[in-house]
DOLUM-931924 format. One line per field, with one value per residue: residue in three letters; residue number from 1; x, y, z of N, C-alpha, C, O in turn. Coordinates in steps of 0.2 Angstrom, whole numbers. Layout:
! DOLUM-931924
aa	ALA;...;
i	NUM;...;
n_px	X;...;
n_py	Y;...;
n_pz	Z;...;
ca_px	X;...;
ca_py	Y;...;
ca_pz	Z;...;
c_px	X;...;
c_py	Y;...;
c_pz	Z;...;
o_px	X;...;
o_py	Y;...;
o_pz	Z;...;
***
This chain:
! DOLUM-931924
aa	MET;ILE;ASP;ARG;LEU;GLN;ARG;ARG;TRP;ASN;GLU;PHE;TRP;PHE;ALA;PRO;GLY;SER;ALA;THR;THR;LEU;GLY;THR;CYS;ARG;LEU;LEU;PHE;PHE;GLY;ALA;LEU;PHE;ILE;TRP;GLN;LEU;PRO;HIS;ASP;PHE;SER;PRO;TRP;GLY;ALA;PHE;ALA;HIS;THR;PHE;TRP;MET;PRO;ILE;PRO;LEU;PHE;GLU;LYS;LEU;ASP;TRP;ARG;PRO;LEU;ASP;PRO;VAL;LEU;LEU;THR;VAL;LEU;GLN;SER;VAL;TRP;LYS;GLY;SER;LEU;LEU;LEU;SER;ALA;ILE;GLY;TRP;PHE;THR;ARG;PRO;ALA;MET;LEU;VAL;ALA;PHE;ALA;LEU;GLY;THR;TYR;LEU;ILE;GLY;LEU;PRO;HIS;ASN;PHE;GLY;GLN;THR;GLN;HIS;PHE;ASP;ALA;LEU;VAL;VAL;PHE;ALA;SER;MET;ALA;LEU;ALA;LEU;SER;ARG;ALA;GLY;ASP;ALA;MET;SER;VAL;ASP;ALA;LEU;ALA;HIS;ALA;VAL;SER;THR;GLY;ARG;ARG;LEU;ALA;THR;GLY;ASP;ASP;GLY;GLU;TYR;THR;TRP;PRO;ILE;ARG;PHE;VAL;TRP;VAL;THR;MET;GLY;LEU;ILE;PHE;CYS;ALA;ALA;GLY;ILE;SER;LYS;LEU;ARG;HIS;SER;GLY;LEU;GLU;TRP;ILE;PHE;SER;ASN;ASN;PHE;ALA;LEU;LEU;LEU;LEU;ARG;GLN;GLN;TYR;HIS;LEU;SER;ASP;GLY;GLU;PRO;LEU;THR;ARG;TRP;ALA;VAL;PHE;VAL;ALA;ARG;HIS;ASP;TRP;LEU;ALA;GLN;GLY;LEU;ALA;ALA;ALA;LEU;VAL;ALA;ILE;GLU;ALA;LEU;PHE;PRO;LEU;ALA;VAL;ILE;SER;ARG;TYR;ALA;ARG;TYR;ILE;LEU;VAL;PRO;ALA;GLY;VAL;CYS;LEU;LEU;ILE;GLY;VAL;ARG;VAL;LEU;MET;GLY;PRO;THR;PHE;GLU;PRO;PHE;LEU;ILE;GLY;CYS;VAL;PHE;TRP;VAL;PRO;TRP;LYS;GLU;VAL;ALA;PHE;ALA;ASP;ARG;ALA;ARG;VAL;ASP;ARG;ALA;ARG;VAL;SER;GLN;GLN;ALA;THR;VAL;LYS;ALA;PRO;VAL;ALA;GLU;ALA;ALA;ALA;TRP;GLN;ARG;ILE;HIS;
i	1;2;3;4;5;6;7;8;9;10;11;12;13;14;15;16;17;18;19;20;21;22;23;24;25;26;27;28;29;30;31;32;33;34;35;36;37;38;39;40;41;42;43;44;45;46;47;48;49;50;51;52;53;54;55;56;57;58;59;60;61;62;63;64;65;66;67;68;69;70;71;72;73;74;75;76;77;78;79;80;81;82;83;84;85;86;87;88;89;90;91;92;93;94;95;96;97;98;99;100;101;102;103;104;105;106;107;108;109;110;111;112;113;114;115;116;117;118;119;120;121;122;123;124;125;126;127;128;129;130;131;132;133;134;135;136;137;138;139;140;141;142;143;144;145;146;147;148;149;150;151;152;153;154;155;156;157;158;159;160;161;162;163;164;165;166;167;168;169;170;171;172;173;174;175;176;177;178;179;180;181;182;183;184;185;186;187;188;189;190;191;192;193;194;195;196;197;198;199;200;201;202;203;204;205;206;207;208;209;210;211;212;213;214;215;216;217;218;219;220;221;222;223;224;225;226;227;228;229;230;231;232;233;234;235;236;237;238;239;240;241;242;243;244;245;246;247;248;249;250;251;252;253;254;255;256;257;258;259;260;261;262;263;264;265;266;267;268;269;270;271;272;273;274;275;276;277;278;279;280;281;282;283;284;285;286;287;288;289;290;291;292;293;294;295;296;297;298;299;300;301;302;303;304;305;306;307;308;309;310;311;312;313;314;315;316;317;318;319;320;321;322;323;324;
n_px	16;14;9;-4;-9;-10;-19;-31;-33;-36;-47;-56;-59;-62;-70;-82;-97;-114;-123;-135;-136;-126;-133;-144;-141;-134;-146;-154;-145;-143;-155;-161;-152;-155;-168;-165;-156;-165;-172;-163;-153;-139;-135;-135;-122;-114;-115;-108;-96;-80;-70;-74;-70;-62;-53;-53;-41;-43;-50;-42;-31;-35;-39;-52;-67;-80;-95;-104;-121;-131;-125;-122;-135;-139;-129;-131;-144;-141;-134;-143;-151;-143;-142;-154;-155;-144;-150;-161;-154;-151;-142;-131;-117;-110;-120;-117;-104;-105;-112;-104;-93;-99;-106;-95;-89;-101;-106;-94;-93;-99;-90;-80;-80;-76;-81;-79;-89;-93;-102;-105;-96;-95;-103;-97;-86;-92;-100;-90;-85;-95;-96;-85;-88;-97;-109;-121;-126;-135;-153;-157;-162;-154;-148;-160;-164;-154;-155;-167;-165;-155;-160;-155;-153;-155;-142;-136;-126;-112;-98;-81;-80;-92;-91;-80;-84;-94;-88;-78;-85;-89;-77;-74;-84;-82;-68;-72;-81;-74;-62;-70;-73;-60;-54;-62;-58;-44;-42;-49;-49;-55;-64;-72;-82;-85;-90;-98;-98;-105;-118;-118;-115;-127;-137;-132;-134;-148;-149;-151;-138;-134;-133;-145;-161;-165;-176;-184;-186;-181;-167;-165;-170;-162;-150;-151;-150;-136;-131;-138;-134;-120;-120;-125;-115;-104;-109;-109;-96;-90;-97;-92;-78;-76;-82;-75;-73;-84;-83;-74;-79;-93;-102;-99;-105;-118;-122;-115;-118;-133;-133;-125;-134;-144;-137;-135;-148;-152;-144;-149;-161;-160;-150;-149;-140;-138;-137;-140;-134;-125;-135;-140;-129;-130;-136;-128;-124;-133;-137;-143;-147;-149;-159;-169;-172;-174;-186;-187;-176;-178;-190;-184;-175;-184;-191;-180;-178;-190;-190;-179;-185;-195;-188;-180;-187;-191;-178;-174;-183;-180;-167;-170;-176;-167;-158;-166;
n_py	707;710;698;699;710;704;694;701;708;698;693;704;704;691;686;674;675;679;669;673;687;692;688;695;708;708;706;717;728;726;726;739;746;743;747;761;764;761;771;777;784;780;782;794;799;793;800;813;825;820;830;834;824;818;808;800;793;778;775;780;772;759;762;764;770;781;771;768;776;766;754;757;757;744;739;745;739;726;727;732;721;711;716;715;700;698;703;695;683;672;663;669;672;674;684;694;697;702;713;720;722;729;739;746;752;759;767;774;781;795;803;806;818;831;834;826;816;812;804;791;781;772;762;755;749;742;732;726;719;710;703;696;688;675;678;674;662;661;667;668;663;653;647;642;633;624;619;612;602;594;591;596;607;625;636;641;642;650;658;665;669;675;687;696;704;713;720;726;735;743;749;756;766;772;778;786;795;801;806;817;825;828;835;846;853;853;861;873;874;878;889;884;880;890;902;912;903;890;894;903;892;885;895;896;884;885;890;881;874;861;843;838;846;855;849;856;873;876;878;891;897;892;898;910;911;912;904;893;888;887;877;866;865;861;849;842;841;835;822;817;816;808;796;785;779;771;759;752;752;747;754;767;765;764;777;785;779;780;794;797;793;803;814;812;812;826;834;830;835;849;855;848;839;822;808;795;782;781;780;769;759;759;748;738;739;734;721;709;696;695;704;699;687;689;688;674;670;675;668;655;656;659;646;637;642;639;625;622;627;618;605;607;605;591;585;587;580;567;566;566;554;546;547;544;
n_pz	-39;-52;-56;-50;-56;-69;-67;-63;-75;-83;-77;-78;-93;-95;-86;-80;-91;-96;-108;-111;-108;-117;-129;-129;-129;-143;-150;-146;-150;-164;-168;-166;-173;-185;-187;-185;-196;-206;-214;-220;-233;-243;-256;-263;-260;-268;-280;-279;-285;-289;-285;-273;-264;-250;-243;-227;-216;-216;-227;-237;-234;-238;-251;-254;-263;-267;-273;-288;-287;-289;-286;-273;-268;-269;-261;-248;-246;-245;-233;-224;-222;-217;-204;-200;-200;-191;-179;-176;-176;-186;-196;-189;-187;-200;-204;-196;-198;-211;-208;-201;-210;-221;-215;-209;-222;-227;-216;-214;-226;-228;-221;-228;-235;-231;-218;-203;-193;-176;-170;-174;-174;-164;-167;-177;-170;-161;-168;-174;-162;-159;-170;-170;-159;-149;-150;-154;-147;-139;-137;-150;-167;-173;-161;-156;-166;-167;-154;-155;-165;-160;-147;-136;-122;-123;-123;-108;-99;-90;-97;-102;-115;-116;-111;-114;-127;-122;-112;-120;-128;-117;-113;-125;-126;-115;-117;-128;-122;-112;-119;-126;-115;-109;-120;-120;-108;-111;-122;-119;-105;-89;-92;-102;-94;-85;-91;-103;-113;-115;-115;-127;-136;-135;-140;-153;-159;-162;-175;-185;-188;-186;-187;-184;-179;-164;-152;-144;-138;-126;-124;-125;-115;-105;-108;-105;-92;-83;-71;-73;-86;-84;-74;-80;-90;-82;-77;-88;-93;-82;-81;-94;-93;-82;-85;-89;-76;-74;-80;-72;-60;-50;-43;-47;-60;-58;-57;-67;-79;-81;-80;-92;-102;-99;-102;-116;-121;-117;-124;-137;-135;-132;-141;-153;-160;-166;-156;-157;-159;-148;-138;-142;-140;-126;-122;-119;-106;-97;-86;-93;-90;-77;-75;-83;-77;-64;-56;-56;-50;-37;-33;-33;-22;-12;-12;-9;4;11;10;18;30;32;32;44;57;54;54;67;75;70;76;88;91;88;99;109;
ca_px	12;13;4;-10;-11;-12;-26;-36;-34;-40;-54;-60;-61;-64;-74;-88;-103;-120;-124;-141;-135;-124;-138;-149;-137;-135;-154;-157;-141;-143;-162;-161;-147;-159;-173;-162;-154;-170;-174;-156;-151;-132;-134;-133;-115;-110;-115;-105;-90;-73;-67;-76;-68;-55;-54;-50;-35;-44;-53;-36;-25;-38;-41;-59;-69;-88;-97;-110;-127;-135;-121;-123;-142;-139;-125;-135;-150;-138;-132;-149;-154;-138;-143;-160;-153;-140;-154;-165;-150;-152;-136;-130;-110;-110;-123;-114;-98;-107;-115;-98;-89;-102;-107;-88;-89;-106;-106;-88;-93;-100;-85;-74;-82;-74;-83;-79;-93;-90;-107;-107;-89;-96;-107;-92;-82;-98;-102;-84;-84;-100;-95;-80;-90;-101;-116;-127;-126;-142;-157;-156;-165;-149;-148;-166;-165;-148;-157;-173;-162;-151;-163;-151;-156;-152;-135;-138;-120;-108;-92;-78;-81;-98;-89;-76;-87;-98;-83;-75;-90;-88;-70;-74;-89;-78;-64;-75;-84;-68;-59;-73;-72;-53;-53;-64;-53;-37;-42;-52;-49;-61;-67;-78;-88;-86;-91;-104;-97;-110;-124;-118;-117;-135;-140;-129;-139;-155;-149;-150;-132;-132;-136;-153;-164;-167;-183;-188;-184;-178;-160;-165;-172;-156;-145;-153;-147;-129;-130;-140;-129;-113;-121;-126;-109;-101;-112;-108;-89;-89;-100;-88;-72;-77;-86;-71;-74;-90;-80;-70;-83;-100;-105;-99;-107;-124;-122;-113;-122;-139;-131;-123;-140;-148;-133;-136;-155;-152;-140;-154;-168;-158;-145;-150;-135;-141;-132;-144;-129;-123;-140;-141;-123;-131;-139;-122;-123;-138;-136;-150;-149;-152;-166;-175;-173;-174;-192;-186;-172;-183;-194;-180;-172;-191;-191;-175;-179;-196;-188;-175;-189;-199;-184;-177;-191;-190;-172;-174;-187;-176;-162;-172;-178;-160;-154;-169;
ca_py	712;708;692;701;714;700;691;707;710;693;693;709;702;684;683;670;680;675;669;677;693;694;687;700;714;708;707;725;733;726;728;746;749;741;753;768;765;759;776;781;782;781;782;800;800;791;806;819;825;818;836;834;818;820;803;799;788;772;775;781;766;754;764;764;775;780;767;771;776;760;749;759;755;737;737;746;733;719;729;732;714;708;719;711;693;698;704;689;677;668;664;674;674;677;690;700;699;706;719;724;724;734;745;751;756;764;773;778;785;802;806;807;824;837;835;820;817;807;801;784;777;766;757;751;745;737;727;721;714;705;699;691;684;670;681;670;656;662;673;668;657;648;643;637;627;619;615;607;596;590;589;599;614;632;638;646;643;656;658;671;671;679;694;702;709;718;724;730;741;748;753;761;771;776;782;792;800;804;811;823;829;831;840;853;856;854;867;879;875;879;894;881;880;896;908;911;898;886;898;904;886;884;899;895;878;887;893;876;872;855;837;838;852;854;846;861;879;876;880;899;898;890;902;917;911;910;899;885;886;884;871;861;864;858;842;838;840;830;815;814;816;803;790;778;775;766;752;748;753;745;760;773;763;765;784;788;776;784;801;798;793;809;819;811;815;832;837;830;840;856;857;845;834;816;803;788;776;780;777;760;756;758;741;734;740;730;714;706;690;696;708;694;681;692;685;667;669;676;661;649;657;657;639;634;644;635;618;623;628;612;600;608;601;583;583;588;574;560;566;565;547;542;548;540;
ca_pz	-41;-60;-57;-48;-62;-75;-65;-63;-82;-86;-74;-81;-99;-97;-80;-83;-93;-98;-115;-112;-108;-124;-135;-128;-132;-150;-153;-146;-153;-171;-170;-165;-178;-192;-187;-185;-203;-212;-219;-222;-241;-244;-262;-266;-259;-275;-285;-278;-290;-285;-283;-266;-260;-246;-239;-221;-216;-217;-234;-240;-235;-241;-257;-255;-265;-268;-279;-291;-283;-290;-283;-267;-267;-268;-255;-242;-245;-241;-226;-219;-222;-212;-198;-198;-198;-185;-174;-175;-175;-191;-199;-185;-188;-207;-204;-191;-202;-217;-206;-199;-216;-225;-211;-210;-227;-228;-211;-215;-232;-227;-217;-233;-239;-228;-211;-200;-187;-171;-165;-175;-173;-158;-171;-181;-166;-157;-174;-174;-157;-159;-176;-168;-153;-149;-149;-157;-143;-136;-140;-158;-171;-174;-156;-155;-170;-164;-148;-156;-169;-155;-141;-130;-119;-125;-120;-102;-94;-91;-99;-103;-121;-117;-106;-118;-131;-118;-109;-126;-129;-112;-114;-131;-124;-110;-120;-132;-118;-109;-124;-126;-109;-109;-125;-119;-103;-114;-127;-116;-98;-85;-96;-106;-90;-80;-95;-107;-119;-116;-117;-134;-140;-135;-144;-160;-162;-164;-181;-190;-190;-183;-192;-181;-175;-157;-151;-140;-138;-120;-123;-126;-107;-101;-110;-102;-85;-82;-66;-76;-92;-81;-70;-85;-93;-77;-76;-95;-93;-76;-84;-100;-91;-77;-88;-88;-70;-75;-83;-67;-53;-51;-40;-52;-66;-57;-58;-73;-85;-82;-81;-99;-105;-98;-106;-123;-122;-116;-130;-142;-134;-131;-146;-160;-163;-165;-154;-156;-158;-142;-135;-144;-136;-119;-121;-117;-99;-93;-85;-95;-88;-70;-76;-87;-73;-57;-52;-55;-44;-30;-32;-31;-16;-7;-12;-5;11;12;10;24;35;33;34;50;62;53;56;74;77;70;80;96;91;89;106;114;
c_px	10;8;-3;-14;-14;-19;-31;-38;-38;-46;-59;-62;-64;-67;-80;-94;-108;-121;-131;-140;-132;-128;-143;-146;-136;-141;-155;-152;-142;-150;-164;-157;-151;-164;-170;-160;-159;-171;-168;-154;-144;-130;-132;-125;-111;-110;-112;-99;-84;-69;-68;-73;-61;-55;-50;-45;-37;-46;-47;-31;-28;-40;-48;-62;-77;-90;-103;-116;-131;-132;-122;-131;-142;-135;-129;-141;-147;-136;-137;-152;-149;-140;-149;-159;-149;-144;-157;-160;-151;-146;-131;-122;-109;-113;-120;-107;-99;-109;-109;-94;-92;-104;-100;-88;-95;-106;-100;-89;-94;-95;-80;-75;-81;-76;-83;-83;-90;-96;-108;-101;-91;-99;-103;-89;-87;-99;-96;-83;-89;-99;-89;-81;-94;-108;-122;-129;-133;-146;-157;-160;-160;-149;-154;-166;-159;-152;-163;-170;-157;-153;-160;-155;-153;-146;-137;-131;-116;-100;-88;-79;-88;-97;-86;-79;-92;-93;-79;-79;-90;-83;-71;-78;-85;-73;-66;-78;-78;-64;-63;-73;-66;-51;-56;-59;-46;-37;-44;-51;-56;-66;-73;-84;-90;-86;-97;-104;-103;-117;-125;-119;-124;-138;-138;-134;-146;-155;-147;-143;-130;-135;-143;-155;-166;-175;-187;-184;-182;-172;-160;-166;-166;-150;-145;-151;-141;-128;-132;-136;-122;-114;-121;-120;-104;-102;-109;-101;-87;-91;-95;-81;-71;-80;-82;-72;-80;-88;-77;-74;-90;-104;-105;-104;-116;-126;-121;-116;-129;-138;-128;-129;-144;-144;-135;-143;-155;-149;-145;-159;-166;-154;-146;-145;-138;-136;-136;-139;-127;-129;-141;-135;-125;-134;-134;-121;-128;-136;-143;-152;-153;-159;-171;-177;-173;-180;-190;-181;-174;-187;-190;-177;-178;-190;-187;-176;-185;-194;-184;-179;-193;-195;-181;-181;-191;-184;-171;-177;-183;-170;-164;-174;-172;-157;-160;-172;
c_py	712;703;694;706;709;696;696;708;704;692;698;707;697;681;679;675;675;676;673;684;696;693;693;707;714;709;714;729;732;727;736;750;748;747;760;769;763;764;780;779;785;783;788;802;798;796;812;819;823;823;836;829;819;814;803;793;781;771;775;775;761;755;762;770;775;776;771;771;770;755;751;757;748;735;739;742;728;720;729;725;710;711;716;704;694;699;698;683;672;669;669;676;677;683;695;702;703;713;724;727;730;740;749;755;761;770;777;783;793;806;809;814;831;838;828;821;812;803;793;779;771;761;753;746;740;731;723;717;709;700;694;686;679;672;678;663;656;668;674;662;652;643;638;632;621;615;609;601;593;588;591;605;619;633;644;646;649;654;664;673;676;687;699;706;714;723;729;736;746;752;759;767;776;780;787;797;804;808;817;827;832;835;846;856;858;860;874;880;876;884;890;880;886;902;908;906;894;889;900;898;884;888;898;889;879;889;888;874;865;849;836;844;850;852;851;867;881;879;888;901;897;895;909;917;908;904;892;884;883;878;865;859;860;850;838;837;834;822;813;813;809;797;783;774;770;760;748;748;752;751;766;771;765;773;787;785;780;792;802;798;799;814;818;814;823;837;836;835;847;859;854;840;827;811;797;782;775;778;770;757;755;751;737;734;737;724;711;700;691;700;703;689;683;688;677;666;671;671;656;650;656;649;636;635;640;628;617;622;621;606;601;604;593;581;583;582;567;560;564;557;543;542;544;533;
c_pz	-49;-60;-55;-53;-67;-73;-65;-70;-85;-83;-77;-89;-100;-91;-84;-84;-95;-105;-116;-113;-115;-129;-135;-131;-140;-152;-152;-150;-161;-173;-170;-170;-184;-192;-188;-193;-208;-216;-221;-229;-241;-251;-266;-264;-265;-281;-285;-283;-286;-283;-274;-261;-257;-241;-232;-221;-218;-225;-239;-241;-238;-248;-259;-258;-266;-273;-282;-287;-284;-286;-275;-264;-265;-262;-248;-241;-242;-235;-222;-218;-217;-206;-195;-195;-192;-179;-172;-174;-179;-196;-196;-187;-194;-207;-200;-194;-207;-214;-203;-205;-220;-221;-210;-215;-228;-223;-212;-221;-232;-224;-222;-237;-236;-221;-208;-194;-183;-167;-168;-176;-170;-162;-174;-176;-162;-162;-174;-169;-156;-165;-175;-161;-155;-147;-150;-153;-140;-139;-147;-161;-172;-168;-155;-160;-169;-158;-150;-161;-165;-149;-135;-127;-123;-121;-115;-98;-95;-94;-101;-109;-122;-114;-111;-122;-128;-115;-114;-127;-123;-112;-119;-129;-119;-112;-124;-128;-115;-114;-126;-121;-108;-114;-124;-114;-106;-118;-123;-108;-95;-88;-100;-101;-87;-84;-98;-113;-120;-118;-124;-139;-140;-139;-151;-163;-163;-172;-187;-193;-188;-189;-189;-179;-169;-157;-148;-141;-131;-119;-124;-119;-103;-103;-107;-94;-84;-77;-69;-82;-89;-78;-75;-89;-89;-77;-83;-95;-88;-79;-89;-97;-86;-79;-87;-82;-69;-77;-77;-60;-54;-48;-45;-58;-64;-58;-64;-79;-87;-83;-89;-103;-105;-103;-114;-125;-122;-122;-136;-142;-135;-138;-152;-161;-161;-163;-153;-156;-151;-138;-136;-140;-129;-117;-117;-109;-95;-92;-87;-92;-80;-70;-78;-82;-66;-53;-52;-50;-37;-28;-30;-24;-11;-7;-8;2;14;14;16;30;38;35;41;56;61;56;64;77;76;74;87;96;91;96;110;112;
o_px	4;4;-8;-20;-19;-23;-35;-44;-43;-51;-65;-68;-69;-67;-82;-96;-108;-121;-132;-143;-134;-127;-145;-149;-138;-142;-158;-154;-143;-152;-167;-159;-150;-165;-173;-160;-157;-172;-169;-154;-143;-125;-129;-123;-105;-106;-112;-97;-83;-65;-64;-74;-56;-57;-44;-44;-34;-44;-46;-28;-24;-42;-50;-60;-79;-86;-106;-117;-133;-135;-123;-131;-144;-136;-129;-143;-150;-136;-137;-155;-151;-140;-150;-161;-150;-143;-157;-163;-151;-145;-127;-120;-106;-111;-120;-105;-95;-107;-109;-92;-90;-104;-100;-86;-94;-107;-100;-85;-90;-94;-76;-71;-84;-74;-87;-82;-85;-94;-112;-102;-88;-97;-104;-89;-85;-99;-97;-81;-88;-101;-89;-77;-96;-111;-128;-133;-135;-143;-157;-161;-163;-149;-154;-169;-161;-152;-164;-173;-156;-151;-162;-159;-148;-146;-140;-131;-117;-97;-91;-78;-89;-101;-88;-78;-93;-93;-77;-76;-91;-83;-70;-76;-85;-72;-63;-76;-78;-62;-60;-73;-65;-47;-53;-57;-43;-32;-42;-52;-61;-72;-78;-90;-96;-83;-101;-108;-106;-121;-130;-121;-127;-143;-142;-136;-149;-161;-144;-142;-124;-139;-146;-151;-168;-179;-193;-179;-181;-170;-155;-164;-165;-146;-140;-151;-140;-125;-129;-134;-120;-110;-118;-119;-100;-98;-107;-99;-83;-87;-93;-78;-67;-80;-84;-71;-81;-92;-77;-72;-94;-109;-110;-107;-119;-132;-125;-118;-130;-142;-130;-130;-147;-147;-136;-144;-158;-152;-145;-161;-169;-154;-144;-148;-140;-131;-134;-141;-127;-128;-144;-137;-121;-134;-136;-117;-127;-135;-148;-158;-158;-164;-177;-183;-173;-179;-192;-182;-172;-187;-191;-177;-177;-189;-189;-176;-185;-196;-185;-177;-194;-197;-179;-178;-191;-184;-168;-174;-184;-167;-160;-173;-172;-154;-157;-175;
o_py	714;703;692;705;711;695;694;709;704;690;697;709;696;675;680;678;669;681;676;687;701;697;695;710;719;714;718;733;737;730;738;755;752;750;764;775;763;763;785;773;791;785;788;806;800;796;816;813;825;822;838;830;821;815;806;790;778;766;772;774;758;751;760;776;769;777;776;766;768;751;746;756;746;730;735;741;725;715;725;724;707;706;714;701;690;696;696;677;666;674;673;682;682;688;701;707;708;718;730;733;735;745;756;761;767;776;783;788;797;812;813;815;836;842;823;825;808;799;789;773;766;755;747;741;734;725;717;711;703;695;688;683;677;669;680;658;651;672;679;657;646;637;632;626;615;609;603;595;587;583;589;609;618;630;649;651;653;649;669;680;679;691;704;712;720;729;735;742;752;758;765;772;782;786;793;803;811;814;822;834;838;840;851;862;862;864;879;885;875;885;893;879;888;907;904;906;894;886;899;899;881;886;899;889;875;890;889;873;864;851;832;848;845;854;851;867;887;881;891;907;901;897;912;922;902;900;887;878;878;873;860;853;856;846;833;831;829;817;807;807;805;792;778;768;766;755;742;745;755;753;769;775;767;774;791;789;782;796;807;801;802;818;823;818;826;842;841;839;851;865;857;835;825;809;793;777;770;773;766;752;752;749;732;730;737;720;710;699;688;699;703;686;679;686;674;661;667;670;652;645;653;647;631;631;639;626;612;619;620;602;596;600;590;576;579;579;563;555;561;555;538;537;541;529;
o_pz	-51;-65;-58;-54;-70;-77;-68;-72;-89;-87;-78;-90;-104;-90;-90;-80;-96;-108;-122;-117;-117;-134;-140;-134;-143;-157;-157;-153;-165;-178;-175;-172;-189;-197;-191;-196;-214;-222;-224;-230;-241;-253;-271;-267;-266;-285;-290;-285;-280;-279;-270;-255;-260;-235;-232;-226;-223;-229;-244;-246;-241;-252;-264;-256;-266;-278;-280;-283;-279;-282;-271;-258;-260;-259;-244;-235;-237;-231;-217;-212;-213;-201;-189;-190;-187;-173;-166;-171;-176;-199;-199;-189;-194;-209;-202;-193;-209;-217;-203;-206;-221;-224;-210;-215;-230;-225;-210;-221;-235;-226;-220;-242;-238;-218;-211;-190;-184;-163;-165;-177;-171;-161;-174;-177;-161;-160;-174;-169;-153;-164;-178;-159;-161;-142;-148;-156;-139;-142;-150;-157;-172;-168;-153;-158;-169;-158;-147;-160;-166;-146;-129;-131;-126;-115;-116;-93;-100;-93;-103;-111;-127;-114;-112;-122;-131;-115;-113;-128;-124;-112;-118;-130;-119;-110;-124;-129;-115;-112;-127;-122;-106;-113;-125;-115;-104;-117;-125;-106;-98;-86;-101;-103;-87;-82;-97;-118;-126;-122;-128;-144;-145;-143;-156;-169;-166;-175;-191;-199;-189;-193;-192;-176;-167;-161;-148;-144;-129;-114;-121;-117;-99;-98;-106;-91;-86;-79;-69;-82;-91;-78;-74;-90;-91;-77;-83;-97;-89;-78;-89;-99;-87;-75;-86;-82;-65;-76;-77;-56;-58;-50;-45;-61;-69;-60;-67;-84;-92;-86;-92;-109;-110;-106;-117;-130;-126;-124;-139;-147;-138;-140;-157;-164;-155;-166;-148;-153;-149;-134;-132;-137;-126;-111;-113;-107;-89;-97;-84;-92;-79;-66;-75;-82;-61;-47;-47;-46;-32;-22;-25;-21;-6;-1;-4;6;20;20;20;34;43;39;44;60;66;60;66;82;80;76;91;102;94;98;115;115;
***
């Protein structure tokens, strides 16, 4: 029993994976993160009075404090440059390490002034996993330069080292979603769903209380219909609480991951909170090698089938000649 559990555990984390898939995840993740963070300016956080400084445990333990606005400007420039280098895969490993280290500080900095957000923690964990992985072995300038200089083909083989970073992000997203769903049920029970709670939340968000404005006024329409508001609330809690099933079941993945994307988009449209980092994290759920080379795989299967069809009559004729 223990041996089987250990084998299943190792298969989950280190089953042979594709360098192309991990490299594509790296490219899309850091590329989208670079585009998302490009207009953001962290330097004003260094100008707040120390009276407002209420460090979260990580900053308190490491004794990190807000830097001068000028230094923050330099720091964020270096960070955004490292995101771009990580995306294109140039000096990939050092760039990803810098992106993780500086991103942990800069992304965490706004959380130390009395309001802790929960929409960007995934970025830090995903950056850490990629920084410790071999995500630059494919889909990168470094891999292309190495192939040209050595005359070898680009890395396309499968290896367990290309699997665990993706699975790490899966587990992290599953835990974050599940924690949100369980928290709703733990503190409010089914009343969170079968009451006017969600309708009131939708109306409340129309009064400019969130980090982002709702993209539409549809929430007002939803709030006026109890059956619709409660139905959406039930769907939201179900998707969040059941999301860990996507980690262990392929069939649940086909349902829950698209449902999670729709949930995040729906929250942005109806309520305003910006969950772009979670949408960026969804790139890890796509089997990019199968998507990118699906047509080639079909062509190869058709070629093999055609060759078998052609060879069969030839083999039969040769056998007939040997017999006679």
